[in-house]
C-alpha positions in Angstrom: -17.8 90.4 45.6 -19.6 93.5 47.0 -18.5 97.1 46.3 -17.0 97.6 49.8 -14.8 94.6 49.4 -13.7 95.7 45.9 -12.8 99.2 47.2 -10.9 97.8 50.2 -8.8 95.6 47.9 -8.1 98.5 45.6 -7.1 100.7 48.5 -4.8 97.9 49.9 -3.1 97.6 46.5 -2.6 101.3 46.2 -1.1 101.4 49.7 1.2 98.5 49.0 2.7 100.3 46.0 3.0 103.7 47.8 4.6 102.4 51.0 7.8 101.3 49.3 8.2 104.8 47.8 8.1 106.3 51.3 10.5 103.7 52.7 13.2 104.3 50.1 15.5 106.1 52.5 15.8 109.1 54.7 13.6 112.1 53.7 16.5 114.0 52.4 17.6 111.2 50.1 14.1 109.8 49.2 12.9 110.2 45.7 9.5 109.7 44.2 9.8 107.7 41.0 8.5 109.5 37.9 6.2 107.3 35.8 6.8 107.1 32.1 4.6 109.1 29.8 3.0 105.8 28.7 2.0 104.9 32.2 -1.6 106.0 32.1 -2.5 104.2 35.3 -0.2 106.7 37.2 -1.9 109.6 35.6 -5.4 108.4 36.5 -6.8 109.2 39.9 -7.1 106.5 42.5 -10.5 105.0 42.9 -10.4 106.3 46.5 -10.6 110.0 45.4 -14.2 110.8 46.1 -16.0 114.1 46.6 -16.3 113.4 50.3 -12.5 112.8 50.6 -11.8 116.0 48.6 -14.1 118.0 51.0 -12.3 116.5 54.0 -8.9 117.3 52.4 -9.9 120.9 51.9 -10.8 121.3 55.5 -7.4 119.8 56.6 -5.6 121.9 54.0 -7.2 125.1 55.4 -7.1 124.0 59.0 -4.9 121.6 61.0 -2.7 120.7 58.0 -1.5 124.3 57.8 -0.9 123.8 54.1 -2.4 127.3 53.4 0.5 128.9 55.3 2.9 128.1 52.4 0.7 127.4 49.4 -1.8 130.1 50.0 -5.5 130.0 51.0 -6.4 129.4 47.4 -3.5 127.0 46.8 -2.1 129.4 44.2 1.4 129.5 45.8 3.3 131.7 48.2 6.4 130.2 49.8 5.3 126.8 48.3 4.4 126.3 44.7 1.1 126.8 43.0 -1.0 123.7 43.4 -3.8 124.7 41.0 -2.0 124.6 37.7 -0.6 121.7 35.7 3.1 122.4 36.5 4.5 119.9 39.0 8.0 120.6 40.4 8.7 117.2 42.0 6.5 114.7 40.2 4.0 114.3 37.4 1.2 115.1 39.9 -0.5 111.7 40.2 -2.6 111.1 43.3 -0.1 108.6 44.7 2.8 110.9 43.9 1.1 113.7 45.8 0.5 111.3 48.8 4.2 110.4 48.8 5.3 114.1 48.5 3.1 115.2 51.4 4.3 112.2 53.4 8.0 112.7 52.6 8.1 116.5 52.4 10.7 118.4 50.3 14.2 119.1 51.5 15.3 122.8 51.1 17.9 121.7 48.5 15.1 120.6 46.2 12.6 123.2 47.1 11.9 125.8 44.5 12.0 128.6 47.1 14.9 127.1 49.1 12.5 126.6 52.0 11.9 123.0 53.0 8.5 121.5 53.3 8.7 119.1 56.3 7.1 115.7 56.1 3.4 116.0 56.5 3.8 119.8 56.4 5.4 119.6 59.9 2.1 118.5 61.4 0.8 115.3 63.0 -1.4 114.3 60.1 -2.5 110.7 60.0 -2.2 108.6 56.8 -5.9 109.2 56.2 -5.4 112.9 56.6 -2.5 112.9 54.1 -4.6 111.0 51.6 -7.5 113.5 52.0 -5.2 116.5 51.5 -3.7 114.7 48.5 -7.2 114.1 47.1 -8.0 117.9 47.5 -4.7 119.0 45.9 -5.2 116.4 43.1 -8.7 117.8 42.4 -7.3 121.4 42.1 -5.0 120.6 39.3 -6.9 117.9 37.5 -10.2 119.6 36.6 
């Protein structure tokens, strides 16, 4: 089995576990399961997090994703929380949890500031764009 096939299989497995999280209900009722402290696989980055994906995510974060508008140009927080530290408000901060959070958004009732984060930041991000932004955010807090 070549490397491309292996990576493709791993990405498919990652997506099949993330999709049910997103499909658990309406955005205001959806929750992201929190892995146990012994679940080391959830804490590890997905194999798909590459320097190229992180660079792409940074461009989307600072551009069409408009993430900077609420999280700040350096991702240190503004209306939205700081994304550069180890404190996670809605999950443990695993790559797949960040993907789910960006996809689902945060209802205002759960938002620390009381201001909702719309799904995909209110933009028209593709699944690949969301994964790129998640890779960038993951890289900021998991140095």
